[in-house]
C-alpha positions, -999 to +999 in steps of 0.1 A: +000+000+000+013+034-009+010+057+020+022+093+026+029+084+062+036+053+083+006+045+105+013+042+142-006+034+174-023+068+177-037+066+141-048+030+145-064+037+179-082+068+164-095+046+135-107+020+161-125+047+180-141+059+148-154+024+141-167+021+176-185+055+173-205+040+145-210+007+164-188-013+141-170-036+165-160-061+138-139-036+118-125-022+151-114-057+162-100-063+127-078-032+130-067-043+165-058-077+152-039-061+123-019-041+148-010-073+167-001-090+134+021-062+122+038-059+156+045-096+156+061-094+121+080-062+125+100-057+157+105-022+171+074-008+154+053+020+167+021+001+159+020-021+191-015-017+207-014+001+240-038+003+270-057+032+253-063+010+223-075-018+245-098+004+266-113+020+235-123-015+223-135-026+258-156+006+261-171-002+227-179-037+238-196-023+269-216+002+249-228-026+226-232-053+252-207-075+235-193-098+262-178-124+240-158-098+221-146-082+253-135-116+266-116-122+234-098-089+237-091-093+274-077-128+268-052-114+243-037-089+267-011-112+283+000-124+248+007-088+237+023-078+270-004-053+280-014-050+317-050-040+322-055-007+341-084+000+364-105+013+335-100-020+317-112-039+348-141-015+352-153-019+316-150-057+316-166-061+351-195-038+340-201-061+310-201-092+333-225-073+356-248-065+327-250-102+319-256-109+356-227-133+355-216-134+392-199-168+386-174-151+363-175-116+379-165-125+415-134-145+407-125-119+380-126-091+406-106-112+430-076-110+406-074-072+409-045-055+425-056-033+454-037+000+458-045+037+461-047+040+423-075+014+422-097+024+451-123+044+432-124+019+404-129-009+429-158+010+445-175+013+411-169-024+404-184-034+437-215-012+430-219-031+398-216-064+416-242-053+442-266-043+414-262-077+397-266-095+431-297-076+439-313-084+406-304-121+412-319-118+448-285-126+463-288-104+494-256-117+509-234-108+479-252-075+475-246-064+510-210-076+509-203-056+477-220-025+490-199-027+522-167-031+501-177-002+478-182+020+508-148+010+522-131+017+489-147+051+487-135+060+522-100+048+513-100+069+482-112+100+500-085+094+527-058+091+499-070+122+481-072+142+513-037+131+524-023+140+490-039+174+492-023+180+526+011+169+513+009+193+484+003+223+507 
């Protein structure tokens, strides 16, 4: 292909976001897979997908309710050396929550690293778990998740407040 410029991760991610904005997950995933394929063939390329690329796709899956596509994307992360960030975990757990799939959701959330950067995301994830549990009439899981969400909110507020004091 004759191109005036060499595409790189930002242009690919922008194209993926464009496909997602018109609800075309298939073409978005094709571009993602093309990025992976090119990166595997050409070492030291600036086409390697990054966490923004992944989160763009996961957000699209969430908006379209495409759990199987999100699972496919999430399962590729280790192979392409991308570590999910808290947004990745939130998008994927929100999808599992939409599907009321506590059997997958609870062990999935158990894999999360807990630290001050993840407190607010963990609070959001536990609210999603509580919502799913309540719809499934699982009062115990609902109450446990609401309690955890509240604890993470308090931890996040404490962290933010202590950082504000340290800046002064």
